[in-house]
N, C-alpha and C positions, 0 to 999 in steps of 0.2 A: 616654710611653705616662703617664698618674696612675696612681701607686700604687693598685691593688686594696686596702682596709682594711672592718673591722668598725669598730663602735663599739658599745661596752660601754657596755647603755641603760641606766639607772633609772629610768626613766617624768619624773625629776627636770629641774628648770633646769639645774642644769650639764651632765651632759648632751645637753640642747636646745640652752645655748649653743655646746656643745662640736661639734654636729650643725651650726650656725650657720656656726661656723669654719670646720669643713672641706668642709663642700659648695659655698663661697665660696673656695676654693684648689685651681686648677685641677689643681696637682700630683696631689689625691688621687680615688677613681674612693670616694665610699661604694657599698657594696654587701649592707651589712645590719646587724642589732642584731642582741646578742648581754645577753641576762637569765637572770641569777636569778631561778627562780620555787619558792618552797619545794610541796611535793609535797602535802601534805596542805591545807593550808588554797587550794591553786590562788592565791598572789598573790606579787605579785612580793616579795620577799626587801627586809626593814628598814623597805621603808616602805610594805608590809603592802597595797600595790594591787591589789585585781581586775583578774585577766587582761583579764575582757572591754575594761577601759580598758588598757591594756596592746595591746591588741588594733584598737580605736580610735586609740592613735596610730598601732602602726604600718603600719595601711590611710591612716591623714589621711600619712606621710609616704610611702608610697610606693614600702616596705621590706620585705624578710621580717628576720622575727625570732627568729631562735634560744632557743630555749629548755633552759637550765642548768639542769636541775629539780635538784634535793638534798629530800634527805628532814627531819624536824624533833624531836629538836637534830639537825645536824649536824654531828660530828666533824670536823676542820681534814681527815684523809686523804681523806675521803672526796667532803668540799668540794672536793677538790685534782683529783681523778679524776675527778669531773664535771667538771673546767674542762679537766683534761688532754684530755679524748674528743674537748669542743667543739669547744679546739685541734689539736687531728686533725683532727675537718670541715670548718675555716678551711684550715685549711692546702691540702687537699684538692679548695675549689672554689676554689681560684687566692686567692688570701684574701695578705696580706701587712704586713696590719698591726694593729694592734689600738690604737682610738682611744682614751680617756681622760681623761675630766674633771675627776681631781685636780689642786689647788689648793699646795699649800704643806707635807702628811703628805708628808714626807722617810719615814718608817717605811713609809706605804701606798706607793709609786711602787716604794723597793729591794724588795721584795714583790712585785711588779705583772710591775719586768726579773726575780728570782729566778724565775719563774714562764711567763717565758716566755723564757729563756734556752734555747736550743737548739733551740727545738719551730720554728723559720722562721718565727715571729712577730717582729714590731718594735712594741715600746711607743712611742705617741704618747705627749704629750699638749701640745695643746692650747695652756687655761689657763692651765699651771704659773707661775709669777710674780706671775701679779696679784693686788695685792691684794686679797682679795677685799670691803672694802667700797666701791672705783671698780668691780667688777664687779658687783655685787648694782644699781649703778647704770644701770650699760648693759643687762645686763637687761630693769629697767623701761623703762628707755628704749625700748628696739629693740619691745615692747610686749607682752613674755612675759606670760602669768597663770600663777601659778599657784596651787595650793594644801596650802597646810602638812594631813603626811597621817599622819605616823608625830612625836612627840615626844614628847625624855627629860625627866620630872618632876623631874632631881634635879638640868637645865640649868637648865630655864626654866617658865613660866606651862602647866601642861597644860592651861589652859581655851587652848588657844590652841592645840590639834590641831584639822583645819577651820577655823585665818580663810585668810583671802587673806596672802599673802607683797607686800607693794604696802610704798610709799612710809610709808606711817602703821606699817606692821609694823616698820621696820625703824629709822626715830623710840622705840621704846619699845624694843627690844633691849638689855639688860641689859648692861654694858659688859664681861661676863665673853662672852658669849656671840659666834660670832663672825656676820657678817650675810649669809655663806652657810653657818654651819651644818656647816662644815667637818668639827670634832669632831666629829659622831654629833648634834649640841645636834637636833637637827630635819631630815625631808624633805620632798620637794614634790611635790608631780603634776603636771605641765603643762597647761595644756587646750587656751593660745591662748596663737600668737605667730607671727612669719616664717615661720614653719616651718613653717607650716599651712595649706591655703587653706581652714580654715571654721574656732569654733572645735567644742570636745569638746563636748559639751554635757554638768553632770554636778548632780548632785544628790546633799547629803549627809545620809548617816545617821546611824546610831549611834557612840555614843564608845563604847571600849573599851581596858580595860588589858590588857594581854601582856606577862607578860617582862619587865617590868618599865617599859611603853614604855605611853605613851597611842593609838593610831589614833583615826582619822575615816575614817571609812567609809564611802567616795566612790562613789556609784554611777551608771551612766550615765543620764540624764535621762530 
């Protein structure tokens, strides 16, 4: 019997590719998405994505999405308590594992493993250790399309907020920026690819600076 799992869904390209991998593996049954939403803004945490677009992704994927709602700012104990409740709901729904799209940051993986210890859920890392340059090329080759929704201006050009994640962008990235943005250089919103029956239509709104990051406000078209 396949193992029932939820996927930690950021709305970006890495979690989208992880979803593609998990759905292709008969050992798993993907039963839902788990997403952190910042309550005052009603947006996906870190990515700054409007929840209307998160819901559009979930509808296109045919999956329920469980929102872990957090305040802003959010002290770590508050975040951990909200996540603990979410994991309890997952376990009660017969979920046995949480899939993460993490790539190589050991500290992040260790943190997730610690949080799931004793929960009855196991962490699953289907993309772990794939060279990020290779992974970026795979994502594009499969036909995924994504837009940069958030940029860290301390690490890359802030004018790239709202730019499409494509081969031209990869060629122009500074050598210090990871091709998948794994160190937080940028975050993306995926709106097309093999996991969707049709593209999610978007239009670009204003670009704003908040908490030291540059966000492109993406809107449903």
